[in-house]
C-alpha positions in Angstrom: -9.8 9.0 -107.6 -7.3 7.1 -109.2 -6.5 10.1 -111.7 -5.9 12.1 -108.8 -3.5 9.2 -107.5 -1.9 9.3 -111.4 -1.3 12.9 -110.7 0.2 12.6 -107.1 2.4 10.0 -108.5 3.9 11.8 -111.3 3.9 15.2 -109.3 6.3 13.5 -106.8 8.3 11.9 -109.3 9.2 14.7 -111.2 10.5 16.0 -107.9 12.5 13.1 -106.8 13.8 13.4 -110.4 14.8 17.5 -109.8 16.6 16.6 -106.2 18.0 14.2 -107.4 20.0 16.1 -110.2 20.4 19.0 -108.0 22.3 16.9 -105.6 24.2 15.5 -108.0 25.5 19.0 -109.3 26.2 19.8 -105.8 28.5 17.0 -106.1 30.1 18.2 -108.8 30.3 21.8 -108.0 31.8 20.5 -104.6 34.5 18.1 -106.8 35.0 20.8 -109.3 36.0 23.5 -106.9 38.1 21.3 -104.3 40.2 20.4 -107.5 40.0 23.8 -108.7 41.8 25.0 -105.1 44.1 22.2 -104.9 45.0 23.5 -108.4 45.4 27.1 -108.0 47.4 26.7 -105.1 49.8 24.3 -106.6 50.0 25.9 -110.1 53.5 26.5 -111.3 54.2 29.8 -113.5 55.5 28.9 -117.4 55.9 32.2 -118.4 55.2 36.0 -117.8 55.0 38.4 -121.1 54.5 42.1 -120.1 53.5 44.4 -122.8 54.6 48.3 -124.1 53.4 50.5 -121.4 51.4 53.5 -122.6 50.2 55.8 -119.9 51.2 54.2 -116.8 49.2 50.7 -118.1 50.7 47.9 -119.3 49.5 44.5 -120.6 50.2 41.0 -118.7 49.8 37.7 -119.7 50.7 34.5 -117.8 51.3 31.3 -118.1 50.8 28.2 -116.2 52.7 24.5 -116.5 49.7 23.3 -117.5 48.4 25.4 -120.1 46.1 27.8 -117.7 46.2 31.3 -119.0 45.7 34.5 -117.0 45.4 38.3 -119.0 45.5 41.6 -117.3 46.8 45.1 -116.4 49.4 46.1 -114.8 49.6 49.8 -113.7 53.2 51.1 -112.9 54.9 52.9 -110.6 56.0 56.4 -111.8 59.5 56.5 -112.5 60.3 59.2 -109.6 58.7 56.6 -106.9 60.3 53.2 -105.4 58.0 49.9 -105.5 57.6 49.2 -102.2 54.1 46.9 -102.9 52.8 44.3 -105.4 49.1 44.9 -105.0 46.7 42.1 -106.7 43.6 43.3 -107.0 40.7 40.8 -107.9 37.3 43.2 -108.3 33.8 42.6 -109.5 33.1 40.3 -112.5 32.1 43.5 -114.5 35.2 45.6 -114.1 37.1 42.3 -114.5 41.2 43.2 -115.8 40.1 47.2 -115.9 40.0 47.3 -112.1 43.7 48.6 -112.3 42.5 51.5 -114.3 39.4 52.3 -111.9 41.4 52.8 -109.0 43.0 55.8 -107.3 46.7 54.8 -107.1 48.8 55.1 -104.4 52.4 56.0 -103.6 55.0 52.8 -104.6 52.5 50.8 -105.4 52.4 48.0 -108.6 48.3 47.4 -108.9 47.6 44.0 -110.5 44.2 43.0 -112.3 43.3 40.4 -114.1 39.7 39.1 -116.5 37.6 36.6 -115.1 37.5 33.2 -117.7 33.5 33.0 -115.9 32.8 36.3 -117.9 32.3 34.6 -121.1 30.6 31.7 -120.2 27.7 34.2 -118.2 24.0 33.4 -120.0 21.9 35.6 -121.4 18.5 35.4 -122.8 15.4 33.3 -120.7 15.9 32.3 -117.3 15.5 28.5 -118.7 18.3 28.9 -120.5 20.7 30.8 -117.5 19.0 27.7 -115.6 20.6 25.2 -118.3 23.8 27.1 -117.8 24.7 26.5 -114.2 27.5 23.9 -114.7 29.2 26.2 -117.5 29.1 29.0 -114.9 30.7 26.7 -112.1 33.3 25.7 -114.8 33.9 29.2 -115.2 34.0 30.1 -112.0 36.3 27.6 -111.3 38.6 28.6 -113.7 38.5 31.6 -112.5 39.8 30.6 -109.6 42.6 29.3 -110.9 43.7 31.9 -113.3 43.2 34.6 -110.2 45.7 31.3 -108.7 48.1 31.9 -111.4 48.1 35.8 -110.9 48.7 35.2 -107.6 52.1 33.1 -107.8 53.5 34.7 -110.7 52.9 38.5 -109.0 53.8 37.6 -105.5 57.2 35.8 -105.7 59.5 38.0 -107.2 61.7 37.8 -104.7 62.6 42.0 -104.5 61.5 43.2 -101.4 58.3 44.7 -102.1 55.2 44.1 -99.5 52.5 41.7 -101.4 49.0 42.9 -100.8 45.7 40.9 -102.1 42.9 43.1 -102.0 38.5 41.4 -103.4 36.5 44.0 -104.1 32.8 43.0 -104.0 32.0 39.9 -106.3 36.1 39.5 -106.0 35.5 39.1 -102.7 35.2 35.0 -102.8 38.0 34.7 -105.2 40.6 36.5 -102.9 39.1 34.9 -99.9 39.9 31.5 -101.1 43.2 32.8 -102.4 44.3 34.0 -99.6 43.7 31.6 -97.5 45.4 28.5 -99.5 49.5 28.3 -100.4 51.6 31.4 -99.1 50.6 34.0 -97.8 50.4 37.8 -98.6 51.7 40.2 -96.6 48.4 41.8 -96.4 44.5 40.8 -97.3 41.6 43.5 -97.8 38.3 42.5 -98.5 36.2 45.2 -99.5 32.6 45.0 -100.3 31.8 41.4 -99.8 30.2 39.2 -97.4 30.0 35.3 -96.0 26.6 33.3 -96.6 26.6 34.1 -100.0 22.9 32.7 -100.8 21.4 35.6 -99.9 23.6 38.0 -101.7 22.9 35.8 -104.8 19.1 35.9 -104.1 19.3 40.2 -103.6 21.2 39.9 -107.2 18.1 38.3 -108.9 15.9 39.0 -110.8 12.9 41.0 -109.4 10.6 37.8 -108.1 8.5 36.8 -105.4 10.5 37.5 -102.5 10.2 33.5 -101.5 11.1 32.6 -104.3 14.2 34.4 -104.8 15.4 33.1 -101.2 15.1 30.2 -102.2 17.0 30.6 -105.6 19.4 32.4 -103.6 19.9 29.2 -101.1 20.3 26.5 -103.4 23.1 28.7 -106.1 24.6 29.2 -103.2 24.9 26.1 -102.0 26.7 25.0 -105.2 29.1 28.1 -104.2 30.4 26.4 -100.9 33.4 26.0 -101.1 34.1 29.2 -101.9 31.8 31.0 -99.5 34.3 33.5 -97.7 32.3 32.5 -94.2 34.2 29.5 -95.2 37.5 30.4 -96.6 38.4 33.5 -94.4 39.4 32.1 -91.3 41.9 30.3 -93.3 43.4 34.1 -94.0 45.2 34.6 -90.4 48.0 35.0 -89.4 48.1 37.6 -92.5 46.4 40.9 -91.3 43.0 41.5 -92.4 40.9 44.2 -93.2 37.3 44.2 -93.8 35.2 47.0 -95.0 32.0 47.1 -95.6 28.6 49.8 -95.9 26.3 50.1 -93.3 23.6 50.5 -96.1 24.6 48.2 -98.1 21.5 47.2 -101.0 23.8 44.7 -102.2 25.5 42.7 -99.4 22.9 41.7 -96.3 24.0 42.9 -93.0 23.4 39.4 -91.8 26.3 38.4 -94.6 28.2 41.2 -93.6 28.3 39.6 -90.3 29.0 36.2 -91.2 32.2 37.5 -93.0 33.3 39.5 -89.8 32.5 36.3 -87.5 34.5 34.0 -89.5 37.6 36.0 -90.0 40.5 35.6 -87.2 42.2 37.7 -85.6 44.4 40.3 -87.0 41.4 41.7 -88.0 40.2 45.8 -88.8 36.7 46.6 -89.3 35.7 49.4 -91.1 32.4 50.9 -91.5 31.8 53.6 -94.6 28.3 55.1 -95.6 27.8 55.2 -99.1 26.4 52.5 -100.1 27.6 49.5 -102.3 31.2 50.9 -103.8 30.5 51.3 -107.7 33.6 52.4 -110.8 31.2 56.0 -111.2 31.3 56.6 -107.2 34.4 58.6 -107.5 34.8 60.0 -104.3 34.0 56.8 -102.3 36.4 55.3 -104.2 39.0 57.6 -103.2 37.8 57.4 -99.0 38.2 53.5 -100.0 41.8 54.0 -101.0 42.1 56.2 -97.9 41.0 53.7 -95.9 43.4 51.1 -97.5 46.9 53.4 -97.1 46.2 54.2 -93.3 46.0 50.6 -92.8 49.0 49.9 -94.5 50.8 52.1 -92.8 49.4 51.4 -89.3 50.9 47.5 -90.3 54.0 49.4 -91.5 54.3 47.6 -94.6 55.0 50.5 -96.2 55.8 53.9 -94.3 55.2 56.2 -97.4 51.3 55.0 -98.3 49.0 57.4 -99.3 
């Protein structure tokens, strides 16, 4: 009996230590993202360097006033077209700066995309090593938000009459929604194939395992990223017009997460549901359909009559 009591005591001691550690991590994550949101809003541009254009694509390097950096690409407007739109495209982590290469261009649009500092911090190896890397992932996520905030400030402050459009796709949706909710509003915002209440989205992305364990891990990781949950930030996008595009049969974004995002967003908002599952770089037809939807929406807003 005494041995059993000792085992139970050790079990609860370990459980208490793990709980305390997790709560400390939640506190750390909240503070980190709060600081990143403040910095993304207040950041100033120190320098912008545009490289030589090659086949309509140029490298972009931006420096912030406290040493921040943003590295990306610019898809340029062809010489025979007039500049009408500047688009900051926040793609998924897997596409990063190459999102500007992948998107089907539309007339008059200068399109920028940037790499994720987070990508360099994503762990590889065993589940234990990945768990140990969570603080590093939090830091990389915050650095990515600030980097995109720097890009937003640089791109949307040109003052030449072009309309500013912020687009988030897939894993880029949390970053785009957060950036659109702070500081100067873009002329239009599109959140494509994303969702709110991101715990279940994370659970679906986890390696195979018991559903109940994946759901628990998803909720715990989702709480660490709560400050960037689109269900929390999307309401702050108004009064900028907002386009929400999702798939009815998306295997990566649960229907409940889609509803959470749509419910959090405020008018003026437009909701479009497409088939074809989750958007991926290799789905060329779906990408073309997506560009047409965005172009048609911009025409309705009269942001650019010549788009599409």
